[in-house]
C-alpha positions as CSV (number, residue, x, y, z in Angstrom):
1,M,14.8,35.8,72.4
2,K,16.8,32.6,72.9
3,L,18.9,33.7,69.9
4,F,20.3,36.5,72.1
5,S,20.4,34.7,75.4
6,N,24.2,34.5,75.4
7,F,24.7,38.2,74.7
8,S,24.5,41.2,77.0
9,W,21.7,43.8,76.4
10,A,24.4,46.3,75.3
11,T,25.7,43.9,72.7
12,V,22.1,43.2,71.4
13,K,21.5,47.0,71.0
14,H,24.8,47.4,69.2
15,I,23.9,44.7,66.7
16,F,20.5,46.2,66.0
17,S,21.9,49.7,65.6
18,T,24.5,48.5,63.1
19,F,21.8,46.6,61.2
20,L,19.7,49.8,60.9
21,V,22.6,51.9,59.7
22,L,23.4,49.4,57.0
23,I,19.8,49.5,55.8
24,L,19.7,53.3,55.7
25,L,23.0,53.5,53.8
26,V,21.7,51.0,51.2
27,D,18.5,53.1,50.9
28,V,20.3,56.3,50.1
29,T,22.7,54.6,47.6
30,A,19.7,53.2,45.8
31,M,18.2,56.6,45.3
32,A,20.8,57.4,42.6
33,D,19.3,54.8,40.3
34,E,15.6,55.4,41.0
35,P,13.1,56.7,38.4
36,A,12.2,60.3,38.6
37,A,8.7,59.7,39.9
38,A,10.1,57.9,43.0
39,A,13.1,60.2,43.7
40,P,11.3,63.3,45.0
41,S,9.1,61.6,47.6
42,R,12.0,59.6,48.9
43,F,14.2,62.7,48.9
44,K,11.8,64.4,51.3
45,K,11.8,61.4,53.6
46,T,15.6,61.4,53.6
47,L,15.5,65.1,54.5
48,K,13.3,64.3,57.5
49,A,15.9,61.7,58.6
50,K,18.6,64.4,58.2
51,M,20.8,62.0,56.4
52,A,21.2,63.5,52.9
53,I,21.6,67.2,53.7
54,E,24.3,69.1,55.4
55,E,24.5,72.8,56.4
56,A,27.2,74.4,54.2
57,T,30.3,75.2,56.2
58,F,31.9,76.8,53.1
59,D,31.2,80.1,51.4
60,I,28.5,79.6,48.7
61,P,28.6,82.5,46.2
62,Q,25.4,84.4,45.6
63,Y,23.8,84.4,42.2
64,D,24.9,87.4,40.1
65,R,22.2,88.1,37.6
66,S,24.4,90.5,35.7
67,K,27.1,87.8,35.0
68,N,24.9,84.8,34.0
69,E,23.3,84.0,30.7
70,P,19.7,82.7,31.0
71,H,19.5,78.9,31.3
72,D,16.3,76.9,31.2
73,D,17.3,74.4,33.9
74,R,18.4,77.0,36.4
75,R,16.4,77.5,39.6
76,I,17.1,80.4,42.0
77,V,16.0,80.9,45.6
78,G,15.9,84.4,46.9
79,M,15.5,85.8,50.5
80,E,14.7,89.2,51.8
81,C,14.8,90.1,55.5
82,H,13.0,93.4,55.6
83,K,13.3,94.8,59.1
84,K,11.5,98.1,58.3
85,N,8.4,96.3,57.1
86,S,8.8,93.4,59.6
87,T,8.6,90.8,56.8
88,L,10.7,87.8,55.8
89,E,10.3,86.6,52.2
90,V,11.7,83.5,50.5
91,G,11.0,83.3,46.7
92,Y,11.5,80.8,44.0
93,Y,12.6,82.0,40.6
94,T,14.1,81.1,37.2
95,D,16.3,83.3,35.0
96,Y,13.1,84.6,33.3
97,N,11.1,85.8,36.3
98,L,13.6,87.3,38.7
99,P,12.1,90.3,40.7
100,N,13.4,93.8,40.2
101,K,13.9,94.3,44.0
102,L,17.2,93.5,45.7
103,L,17.3,90.0,47.2
104,D,20.0,87.6,48.4
105,L,20.0,85.0,45.6
106,W,21.4,81.5,45.3
107,D,21.6,79.2,42.3
108,T,20.3,75.8,43.6
109,F,22.9,74.0,41.4
110,D,25.6,75.5,43.6
111,L,24.1,73.8,46.6
112,K,25.0,70.2,45.5
113,K,27.9,68.1,44.4
114,N,27.7,65.7,41.5
115,R,29.8,62.6,41.0
116,T,30.7,60.4,38.0
117,E,31.7,56.8,38.2
118,G,32.2,55.1,34.8
119,D,29.0,55.8,32.9
120,R,27.0,56.7,36.0
121,E,26.4,60.3,37.0
122,Y,24.6,61.1,40.2
123,V,24.1,63.6,43.0
124,E,26.7,62.8,45.7
125,S,25.8,65.4,48.3
126,I,23.6,68.4,48.9
127,Y,24.0,71.4,51.2
128,A,21.8,74.0,52.8
129,V,22.4,77.8,53.0
130,V,21.5,78.9,56.5
131,R,20.6,82.5,57.2
132,K,19.2,84.4,60.2
133,C,16.5,87.2,60.2
134,N,15.6,89.1,63.4
135,L,12.2,90.9,63.3
136,G,11.3,92.6,66.5
137,K,11.6,90.2,69.3
138,D,11.4,87.1,67.0
139,H,14.4,85.3,65.6
140,Y,14.0,83.4,62.4
141,I,16.4,80.8,60.9
142,V,16.0,80.1,57.2
143,K,17.5,76.9,55.6
144,I,17.5,77.0,51.8
145,R,18.2,73.6,50.2
146,P,18.4,72.1,46.7
147,V,15.9,69.5,45.5
148,P,17.5,67.3,42.8
149,G,15.0,66.6,40.0
150,N,16.6,63.1,39.9
151,W,19.5,61.7,41.9
152,N,20.4,59.9,38.7
153,L,21.6,62.8,36.5
154,N,20.9,60.9,33.3
155,G,17.3,60.2,34.3
156,Q,14.1,62.3,33.8
157,C,14.6,65.8,35.3
158,G,18.2,64.9,36.1
159,G,19.3,68.3,34.6
160,A,17.2,70.3,37.0
161,T,17.8,71.2,40.6
162,Y,14.7,72.6,42.2
163,G,14.6,74.3,45.7
164,G,13.1,73.9,49.1
165,V,13.2,75.8,52.4
166,E,12.8,75.2,56.1
167,I,11.9,78.2,58.4
168,L,12.2,78.2,62.2
169,K,10.8,80.9,64.4
170,N,12.4,81.1,67.9
171,G,13.6,77.6,67.4
172,I,10.2,76.1,66.3
173,Q,9.6,75.0,62.8
174,I,6.8,77.0,61.1
175,Y,7.4,75.9,57.5
176,D,9.2,73.1,55.6
177,G,8.5,72.3,52.0
178,N,9.8,72.0,48.4
179,F,9.0,74.8,46.0
180,E,9.0,72.3,43.1
181,E,9.7,68.7,42.2
182,C,10.0,66.7,39.0
183,D,6.7,67.1,37.0
184,S,5.1,69.3,39.7
185,K,1.6,70.4,38.7
186,E,1.7,73.2,41.3
187,I,4.6,75.3,42.3
188,V,5.3,77.3,45.5
189,A,6.4,80.7,44.2
190,K,6.8,82.5,47.5
191,V,6.8,82.0,51.3
192,K,6.2,85.3,53.2
193,I,6.1,85.9,56.9
194,F,4.6,89.0,58.5
195,N,6.0,89.3,61.9
196,G,3.4,88.6,64.6
197,Q,1.6,86.1,62.5
198,S,1.7,82.4,63.6
199,S,2.0,81.0,60.1
200,P,3.5,82.1,56.7
201,L,1.6,83.2,53.7
202,I,2.1,80.7,50.8
203,T,1.8,81.8,47.2
204,K,1.2,78.9,44.9
205,M,0.9,78.8,41.1
206,S,0.0,76.2,38.5
207,H,2.8,75.1,36.2
208,K,1.3,77.1,33.3
209,E,1.0,80.2,35.4
210,Y,4.5,80.0,36.6
211,Y,6.3,79.0,33.4
212,G,3.8,80.3,30.8
213,F,3.3,76.9,29.2
């Protein structure tokens, strides 16, 4: 510690804090150039650090199934807060398997902002839709987020934006996961909560079951 003997403890802490921030900033920037296989796992770690995602402070339009032509790369997250049945459901869909029942729907592509610099195209920022659902005496907060297939838009899965969700019950996290990532063999199709239960019911499907191929 002789190196820091001439500095106060406050100065030393400031130096270390600055150093850590610089490392994290370099880490996030590097994600834009990572191969697809590495991007999803690092994306989840970044979410845990709460660096890459922001709660949307602007109005994000809901997906209107009557005004959109089917698109193979589109992923949609739907939410239903059914007070009569005391259930909260968050589902993951494509244009080809949307449910007939009425849900609040969001196109995951609308939850991110892309950027082009020269010949580089990458995801600049992502945003979470935050909604509340009160069932009986319990208060749920649902945070729906996009999951870029690749932060480098020209890389594998770069054209796809998958989805994820975090759910809190009375301020305590009871679920946090991605529905799908690049080359997922298993897909989370639905997260459903029956009020009074301590954990949600998770519906998973194989890639073939979900997409049909």
